[in-house]
N, C-alpha and C positions, 0 to 999 in steps of 0.2 A: 764698304761691304754692304749689299743690298739686303734688305730685310726679307727674311724667309717666310714671314706671315703675309698671306694674301687675302685681303678682306673680300667679301661677297661684293661683286660689283654693283649690286642694286640695294645694298645696305645703307648707303650714305656714309658709311665710316671711311676713314683714311688709315692707312698703315701708320705706324709710329714714324717712319722716315717721312712719309708724304706730309703728315701733320706738322712735323719739324719744319720741312720746307715752306709750307704754307703760312705757319705762324712768323717766320722770318720776313714774309712779304705782303700779307693781307691781314686786316683786323678779322677777328673771329667773332661771329654772333653767339651771345649766350642768353640764357633766361636765368634770373635768380629769384627765388621764392623765399618769403617771410612766412612760415607757417604760424597761424594764430588760432587761438579758441576764442568763441564768442559767447557772450551770455545771451539770454532771451530776447534781449532788445538790440542785439547786433553790436554790442560794444565789445572791443578786445579786452580779454581778461587775462590771456597768457599768450606768450611769445615763445616759440621754439627756436632754440640755437643748437646747432650740431657740435659735438666735441669730436675732434679727430687729431691725428698725428700728422703733421705736414711731412713733406719729403726731407726737411732738415732733421726730423726727429723731435720736434717740439710740439706739445700739446696746445692746440688753438681752438677757438671757436669759429664757426662759419655759418653760412646759410645754404639752403639747398640751391645748387647751382649746376649748370652743364650746358654743353654745346647744343645748338640747334642744328639737325641734320639737314643735308641738302634734300629738298622736297617735303620737309616736315613742317606743319603748321606750328605756330607758337603754342596753341592750345594742347596740341599732341606733345611737344617738347616739355612743356610745364608738366603735364600729367606724368610723362615718363620719368622726368628727374624726381618729381615728388614720390612716386612709387619706389623708384630705385633707392632713394635716400631714406625714406621713412617707412617703407614696407608697404605691401598690398592692401593692408587693413586701414590705412590712414584715412581713406575717403576724402580726398580734397574736394572742395567746393569751388570749381572754376565758375567764374562769371559767364553769362551768356555772351558778353563782348569783353574778352581780356584786353584791358588798357593798363599799361605800367604806370606805377606811381612815380617812376624815375628811369632815367638812362644813364648808366654808370659807364665811363670810359676809362678802361685800365690800360696803362702804358708800362713798358719794361725799363723805363728810364724816367728820371725826374721830369714832371710835368705839371701843367697848371691844374689838373684835377687832383682830387684827394685820393684817388684810387691807383693802385700799382699791382703788377703782375709780372714777375721776372721772366716769365716764359713767352709773353707775347703782348701785343696790342688787341685788345678785346673790347667789344662793345656789348653791354648786358642790359636787357630790358628786365626791369625788377618790378615784381608783383607781390602783393599781399594776398595770401590764400588761406581761407578758413579751412580747417581740417576737423572732422568730426569722429574719427575712428581711433583705433589703437595704434600707436606709432611704435615701430620696432625697427630702429635704424640698422641699414645695411650698408654693403659696400665698405667704404673706409671710414665710416663714422662709428665712433665709439659709443656715443649714447646721444639722445635727444634730451636737452634740459629745458622744462617749461619755466620761464620766468615771468614775473609780473611785468607790466610795461615799464614801470619805474626802474626795476632791476635791469631790464633789457637796455635801457637808456643810459645807464650808469657809466661812468669813466672805467670802472674795473671791467664791465663786460666789453666795452668798447676797445679797451687795451689788449683784451685777450683774442680780438679778431683781426685777422690778417688783411692786407691789402685795401684797408680804409672801409671795410665792411661795417664797422661800428658807426661811421657816419651815415651809411646807407640804411642801417637798421633804425637809426634816430628818424631819418627822412620817412621811412615806412610808418613809423609811430605817429609822426606828425600828420601824414597823409590820412590816416584814419581817425584823427582827432583825440588821440590820448596824450599827445604832447603838445605845448604851445608852439 
C-alpha cells in the first residue's frame, strides 16, 4: 500500500516508503556531533551524551546524529541536528571550516568496521562541536548527560551506546587531545 503522506517536493525529505527503498539500495549520508564544553583555554571539560529509548524499548546513550538533506550543506545539517536534539539555546560553535574528526561507516550486517545500523548502510561524518548555551534535549532524547572526558571514555558508557558509537566517542576525545 502506498504511503498517504506526501512530503513537500522542495524539502529534501523522503516519505517513509521512499526512505525505506533508498536505504535498501544506497548508503545514506549522516552527520554526527559530539557536544562538548570547553574551559577558557579551549580544553574539553565535559562531553554530552544523549539518553534515549531505542525502537526496541531499551534505554541507550547516543550522539547527536541525523541525515544530510539533498542540497543541504554539512554546516547547515550539523546546526539543524544540534538544534533539534539539544534545543535552540544550545548555541553550538561551528568551526569556520567544518572538518570531521572521523568518518564512520555503518552496515546492516557484520562488517570489518566497528559500526552497525540494522536499518541501513550509512556513512557518517563525525564532528566535535563546542556548545555554550543551555541544552534542553528534544525529539526522542530523554536527557543530555554531561560527563567528564574520563567518564565518557569509560567501558560503562561505551557499553550503553548503540552501533559502536562508544568507539566513535573515544576517537572524538583522542582527536581533541583529552585521551592518549
